[in-house]
Backbone as ProteinMPNN parsed JSONL, in Angstrom:
{"seq_chain_A": "MDRKKEDFRKRLLATFQVEAAEHIRVLSSGLLELEKSSTAESHPETLETIFREAHSLKGAARAVNVAAIEAICQSLENVFSSWQRKETVPTAPLFDLLHRATDLLEKILTSLGA", "coords_chain_A": {"N_chain_A": [[-10.742, -20.872, -19.978], [-8.308, -23.218, -19.186], [-8.267, -25.893, -16.753], [-5.804, -26.173, -15.284], [-4.587, -23.664, -15.604], [-6.483, -22.041, -14.371], [-6.406, -23.04, -11.737], [-3.764, -22.359, -11.093], [-3.925, -19.574, -11.257], [-5.695, -19.069, -9.143], [-4.133, -19.931, -6.949], [-2.026, -18.146, -7.144], [-3.349, -15.711, -6.708], [-4.225, -16.144, -4.081], [-1.781, -16.234, -2.729], [-0.936, -13.637, -3.254], [-2.881, -12.234, -1.77], [-2.215, -12.835, 0.896], [0.39, -11.751, 1.085], [-0.161, -9.095, 0.379], [-1.801, -8.267, 2.475], [0.058, -8.133, 4.547], [1.778, -6.106, 3.571], [-0.022, -3.949, 3.652], [-0.534, -3.835, 6.386], [1.998, -3.035, 7.363], [2.226, -0.57, 6.064], [0.075, 0.832, 7.283], [0.853, 0.849, 10.02], [3.259, 2.234, 9.805], [2.376, 4.725, 8.886], [0.921, 5.544, 11.133], [3.001, 5.768, 12.973], [4.51, 7.862, 11.823], [2.602, 9.86, 11.947], [2.331, 10.286, 14.675], [4.748, 11.436, 15.303], [6.443, 14.623, 15.235], [7.282, 15.534, 12.737], [7.706, 14.148, 9.437], [10.298, 14.089, 8.77], [11.672, 13.419, 11.021], [11.671, 10.732, 11.07], [13.043, 9.3, 8.844], [13.639, 6.692, 8.034], [11.298, 5.286, 8.486], [9.612, 6.521, 6.68], [10.886, 5.777, 4.299], [10.487, 3.027, 4.471], [7.638, 2.773, 4.298], [7.281, 3.823, 1.773], [8.613, 1.886, 0.21], [6.999, -0.326, 0.81], [4.536, 0.413, -0.345], [5.38, 0.53, -2.993], [6.178, -2.14, -3.473], [3.728, -3.469, -3.075], [2.267, -2.33, -5.126], [3.581, -3.382, -7.392], [3.112, -6.139, -7.011], [0.328, -6.173, -7.178], [0.015, -5.409, -9.815], [1.074, -7.665, -11.043], [-0.876, -9.589, -10.6], [-2.999, -8.474, -11.776], [-4.69, -6.535, -10.461], [-5.948, -3.791, -10.714], [-7.041, -1.625, -9.243], [-5.831, -1.634, -6.694], [-3.208, -1.306, -7.521], [-3.326, 1.307, -8.623], [-4.006, 2.909, -6.386], [-1.757, 2.476, -4.806], [0.19, 3.658, -6.409], [-0.518, 6.327, -6.149], [-0.058, 6.631, -3.389], [2.716, 6.231, -3.337], [3.502, 8.513, -4.762], [2.832, 10.57, -2.941], [4.472, 9.888, -0.739], [6.98, 10.062, -1.901], [7.075, 12.763, -2.514], [7.149, 13.787, 0.068], [9.633, 12.773, 0.83], [11.328, 14.229, -0.815], [10.939, 16.64, 0.261], [9.053, 18.366, -0.779], [6.464, 18.603, -0.059], [4.669, 18.707, 3.05], [3.633, 16.573, 5.716], [0.266, 16.672, 6.786], [-2.514, 16.874, 9.075], [-5.071, 16.503, 7.728], [-4.123, 15.248, 5.416], [-2.97, 12.909, 6.444], [-5.33, 11.721, 7.349], [-6.582, 11.192, 4.91], [-4.711, 9.384, 3.815], [-4.938, 7.269, 5.625], [-7.556, 6.526, 5.061], [-7.128, 5.629, 2.489], [-5.537, 3.342, 2.953], [-7.416, 1.832, 4.323], [-9.233, 1.441, 2.255], [-7.651, -0.094, 0.544], [-7.536, -2.448, 2.08], [-10.262, -3.176, 2.011], [-10.641, -3.66, -0.722], [-8.891, -5.781, -1.047], [-10.097, -7.698, 0.618], [-12.443, -8.058, -0.809], [-11.559, -9.475, -2.982], [-11.418, -12.085, -2.195], [-14.003, -12.831, -2.047]], "CA_chain_A": [[-9.453, -21.091, -19.366], [-8.253, -24.613, -18.764], [-8.271, -26.139, -15.301], [-4.481, -25.906, -14.712], [-4.392, -22.216, -15.562], [-7.388, -21.495, -13.358], [-5.849, -23.411, -10.429], [-2.569, -21.539, -10.889], [-4.384, -18.211, -10.993], [-6.25, -19.046, -7.786], [-3.018, -20.017, -5.996], [-1.298, -16.882, -7.244], [-4.17, -14.691, -6.037], [-4.198, -16.433, -2.638], [-0.468, -15.79, -2.255], [-0.989, -12.175, -3.292], [-3.716, -11.74, -0.668], [-1.444, -12.944, 2.14], [1.467, -10.765, 1.026], [-0.745, -7.754, 0.354], [-2.263, -7.957, 3.835], [1.242, -7.737, 5.317], [2.179, -4.779, 3.072], [-0.996, -2.974, 4.153], [-0.3, -3.721, 7.83], [3.208, -2.231, 7.557], [1.862, 0.784, 5.649], [-0.773, 1.44, 8.32], [1.62, 1.115, 11.237], [4.217, 3.29, 9.491], [1.651, 5.996, 8.862], [0.632, 5.908, 12.519], [4.268, 6.203, 13.58], [4.815, 9.192, 11.295], [1.588, 10.802, 12.414], [2.601, 10.569, 16.082], [5.933, 12.289, 15.414], [6.158, 16.01, 14.845], [7.485, 15.669, 11.289], [8.176, 12.941, 8.764], [11.757, 14.169, 8.709], [12.25, 12.801, 12.207], [11.649, 9.286, 10.855], [13.268, 9.025, 7.418], [13.625, 5.251, 7.775], [9.889, 4.877, 8.417], [9.115, 7.023, 5.398], [11.454, 4.903, 3.263], [9.821, 1.727, 4.596], [6.279, 2.791, 3.749], [7.42, 4.019, 0.327], [8.931, 0.572, -0.371], [5.817, -1.193, 0.941], [3.584, 0.826, -1.391], [5.965, 0.148, -4.277], [6.096, -3.602, -3.586], [2.33, -3.84, -3.233], [1.88, -1.911, -6.481], [4.108, -4.372, -8.326], [2.398, -7.4, -6.822], [-1.024, -5.983, -7.714], [0.141, -5.427, -11.275], [1.335, -9.045, -11.457], [-2.123, -10.365, -10.554], [-4.008, -7.693, -12.493], [-5.636, -5.872, -9.561], [-5.651, -2.405, -11.098], [-7.445, -0.656, -8.219], [-4.766, -1.585, -5.689], [-2.051, -0.727, -8.202], [-3.527, 2.757, -8.759], [-3.924, 3.524, -5.056], [-0.353, 2.423, -4.389], [0.926, 4.674, -7.169], [-0.804, 7.604, -5.494], [0.673, 6.638, -2.123], [4.127, 6.445, -3.679], [3.671, 9.918, -5.135], [2.807, 11.361, -1.71], [5.664, 9.594, 0.057], [8.127, 10.601, -2.638], [7.021, 14.21, -2.324], [7.635, 14.026, 1.423], [11.074, 12.497, 0.859], [12.007, 15.345, -1.498], [10.568, 17.829, 1.04], [8.209, 19.242, -1.6], [5.247, 18.791, 0.733], [4.793, 18.258, 4.439], [2.439, 15.869, 6.183], [-0.728, 17.439, 7.551], [-3.567, 16.019, 9.646], [-6.027, 16.06, 6.701], [-3.466, 14.307, 4.502], [-2.908, 11.626, 7.143], [-6.685, 11.153, 7.307], [-6.764, 10.667, 3.554], [-3.85, 8.209, 3.665], [-5.55, 6.181, 6.393], [-8.715, 6.069, 4.275], [-6.586, 4.871, 1.352], [-5.154, 1.994, 3.403], [-8.678, 1.128, 4.589], [-9.766, 1.034, 0.956], [-6.822, -1.228, 0.098], [-8.009, -3.63, 2.818], [-11.586, -3.549, 1.504], [-10.461, -4.258, -2.056], [-8.251, -7.082, -0.833], [-11.122, -8.587, 1.154], [-13.415, -8.359, -1.862], [-10.971, -10.445, -3.923], [-11.698, -13.434, -1.699], [-15.447, -13.082, -2.06]], "C_chain_A": [[-9.402, -22.537, -18.893], [-8.04, -24.721, -17.255], [-6.925, -25.799, -14.656], [-4.23, -24.408, -14.583], [-5.254, -21.575, -14.488], [-6.879, -21.818, -11.952], [-4.613, -22.569, -10.11], [-2.961, -20.105, -10.542], [-4.934, -18.084, -9.577], [-5.142, -19.096, -6.736], [-2.224, -18.715, -5.979], [-2.053, -15.772, -6.512], [-4.175, -14.9, -4.52], [-2.868, -15.985, -2.028], [-0.415, -14.276, -2.221], [-1.756, -11.633, -2.094], [-2.96, -11.776, 0.658], [-0.355, -11.867, 2.169], [0.922, -9.339, 1.072], [-1.223, -7.336, 1.747], [-1.089, -7.498, 4.702], [1.745, -6.362, 4.874], [1.267, -3.69, 3.652], [-0.804, -2.751, 5.657], [0.914, -2.829, 8.106], [2.954, -0.776, 7.155], [1.079, 1.502, 6.755], [0.03, 1.779, 9.57], [2.669, 2.199, 10.997], [3.565, 4.659, 9.45], [1.334, 6.468, 10.277], [1.884, 6.424, 13.219], [4.638, 7.611, 13.116], [3.85, 10.239, 11.84], [1.837, 11.21, 13.874], [3.803, 11.49, 16.264], [5.593, 13.69, 14.923], [6.32, 16.224, 13.34], [7.947, 14.341, 10.71], [9.698, 12.915, 8.72], [12.407, 13.516, 9.919], [12.288, 11.277, 12.103], [11.884, 8.949, 9.379], [13.236, 7.535, 7.087], [12.191, 4.728, 7.685], [9.281, 5.322, 7.088], [9.621, 6.156, 4.253], [10.757, 3.544, 3.283], [8.433, 1.756, 3.971], [6.294, 3.061, 2.243], [7.675, 2.659, -0.346], [7.745, -0.388, -0.287], [4.789, -0.868, -0.136], [4.079, 0.377, -2.759], [5.861, -1.365, -4.5], [4.667, -4.066, -3.803], [1.83, -3.471, -4.627], [2.344, -2.951, -7.503], [3.394, -5.707, -8.227], [0.987, -7.313, -7.394], [-1.008, -6.008, -9.237], [0.3, -6.862, -11.774], [0.07, -9.901, -11.478], [-3.305, -9.597, -11.14], [-5.112, -7.139, -11.583], [-5.358, -4.369, -9.688], [-6.0, -1.384, -10.015], [-6.37, -0.521, -7.145], [-3.513, -0.959, -6.294], [-2.163, 0.8, -8.273], [-3.419, 3.472, -7.412], [-2.468, 3.563, -4.592], [0.495, 3.43, -5.153], [0.705, 6.047, -6.547], [-0.078, 7.717, -4.156], [2.16, 6.904, -2.355], [4.398, 7.913, -4.015], [3.713, 10.815, -3.902], [4.096, 11.147, -0.922], [6.925, 10.145, -0.601], [8.208, 12.117, -2.477], [7.513, 14.588, -0.923], [9.149, 13.845, 1.487], [11.866, 13.65, 0.23], [11.729, 16.685, -0.813], [9.811, 18.864, 0.205], [6.891, 19.544, -0.899], [5.531, 18.306, 2.152], [3.509, 17.549, 4.843], [1.542, 16.793, 7.0], [-1.769, 16.457, 8.087], [-4.581, 15.579, 8.58], [-5.404, 15.06, 5.714], [-3.323, 12.938, 5.164], [-4.281, 10.953, 7.145], [-6.955, 10.511, 5.95], [-5.944, 9.397, 3.337], [-4.391, 7.019, 4.448], [-6.783, 5.638, 5.669], [-8.25, 5.249, 3.072], [-6.178, 3.465, 1.783], [-6.399, 1.18, 3.775], [-9.29, 0.615, 3.286], [-8.962, -0.13, 0.381], [-7.283, -2.517, 0.774], [-9.359, -4.105, 2.285], [-11.489, -4.213, 0.132], [-9.878, -5.653, -1.909], [-9.259, -8.098, -0.324], [-12.115, -9.0, 0.061], [-12.864, -9.367, -2.876], [-11.274, -11.871, -3.498], [-13.164, -13.799, -1.757], [-15.887, -13.78, -3.326]], "O_chain_A": [[-10.346, -23.024, -18.271], [-7.679, -23.752, -16.587], [-6.901, -25.195, -13.584], [-3.717, -23.945, -13.565], [-4.809, -20.672, -13.78], [-6.918, -20.959, -11.071], [-4.443, -22.12, -8.976], [-2.388, -19.5, -9.636], [-4.667, -17.097, -8.891], [-5.207, -18.379, -5.737], [-1.804, -18.246, -4.921], [-1.451, -14.986, -5.781], [-4.133, -13.931, -3.762], [-2.842, -15.422, -0.934], [0.095, -13.692, -1.265], [-1.32, -10.667, -1.468], [-3.06, -10.842, 1.454], [-0.202, -11.159, 3.164], [1.494, -8.476, 1.738], [-1.064, -6.181, 2.143], [-1.233, -6.573, 5.502], [2.1, -5.538, 5.716], [1.741, -2.641, 4.087], [-0.899, -1.624, 6.142], [0.864, -1.967, 8.983], [3.415, 0.145, 7.83], [1.391, 2.638, 7.111], [-0.101, 2.874, 10.115], [2.94, 3.002, 11.89], [4.136, 5.64, 9.925], [1.464, 7.652, 10.585], [1.83, 7.401, 13.967], [5.034, 8.452, 13.923], [4.244, 11.362, 12.152], [1.578, 12.352, 14.253], [3.883, 12.233, 17.243], [4.569, 13.901, 14.273], [5.583, 17.004, 12.738], [8.514, 13.51, 11.418], [10.309, 11.849, 8.641], [13.565, 13.105, 9.855], [12.873, 10.61, 12.956], [11.01, 8.371, 8.734], [12.849, 7.155, 5.982], [11.906, 3.828, 6.895], [8.529, 4.579, 6.457], [8.865, 5.834, 3.336], [10.47, 2.975, 2.23], [8.084, 0.864, 3.197], [5.42, 2.584, 1.518], [7.037, 2.324, -1.344], [7.513, -1.172, -1.207], [4.235, -1.77, -0.765], [3.299, -0.097, -3.586], [5.498, -1.813, -5.587], [4.416, -4.954, -4.619], [1.059, -4.215, -5.234], [1.576, -3.349, -8.378], [3.102, -6.336, -9.244], [0.504, -8.258, -8.019], [-1.909, -6.56, -9.869], [-0.267, -7.234, -12.801], [-0.042, -10.829, -12.279], [-4.457, -10.012, -11.017], [-6.3, -7.253, -11.884], [-4.641, -3.775, -8.884], [-5.312, -0.372, -9.888], [-6.038, 0.592, -6.736], [-2.836, -0.166, -5.639], [-1.188, 1.503, -8.007], [-2.8, 4.532, -7.322], [-2.009, 4.568, -4.05], [1.43, 3.998, -4.589], [1.641, 6.839, -6.433], [0.457, 8.775, -3.824], [2.777, 7.703, -1.651], [5.409, 8.478, -3.595], [4.54, 11.724, -3.827], [4.735, 12.106, -0.491], [7.826, 10.637, 0.079], [9.294, 12.676, -2.322], [8.209, 15.589, -0.754], [9.859, 14.639, 2.103], [12.95, 13.995, 0.701], [12.217, 17.728, -1.246], [9.909, 20.068, 0.443], [6.282, 20.593, -1.111], [6.502, 17.594, 2.406], [2.426, 17.888, 4.365], [2.021, 17.593, 7.804], [-1.881, 15.335, 7.594], [-4.923, 14.398, 8.524], [-6.076, 14.144, 5.239], [-3.533, 11.913, 4.514], [-4.374, 9.739, 6.961], [-7.497, 9.409, 5.871], [-6.434, 8.438, 2.739], [-4.311, 5.883, 3.982], [-7.025, 4.431, 5.667], [-8.909, 4.284, 2.684], [-6.44, 2.499, 1.067], [-6.428, -0.033, 3.564], [-9.8, -0.504, 3.226], [-9.533, -1.05, -0.204], [-7.406, -3.555, 0.123], [-9.573, -5.307, 2.124], [-12.169, -5.203, -0.14], [-10.32, -6.593, -2.57], [-9.274, -9.24, -0.783], [-12.564, -10.145, 0.017], [-13.638, -10.041, -3.557], [-11.376, -12.766, -4.338], [-13.529, -14.954, -1.54], [-17.073, -14.064, -3.494]]}, "name": "protein", "num_of_chains": 1, "seq": "MDRKKEDFRKRLLATFQVEAAEHIRVLSSGLLELEKSSTAESHPETLETIFREAHSLKGAARAVNVAAIEAICQSLENVFSSWQRKETVPTAPLFDLLHRATDLLEKILTSLGA"}
């Protein structure tokens, strides 16, 4: 790969890392907000926000070829979409799993800078 392409790729990845960290932060705080409420239905705007954050992060990950983050975000989208359609309801074990997923997103993101 020539020098210009490599420099561009590095700048693109650095921008992705900053944006991804913000997406993950919003996802985590939205999950905490939903978890504190009795049902996700009491916070439809929060559910919509975290769905959009997962979707945006998935697209950004695809753009920089970070397949692991893209795959996790697709799974998150599936869960949030199911909640929106009232096909499933949030449970404590599911919230635990979702928090572990956001932790994994952070770990993958951190490993990109290594």
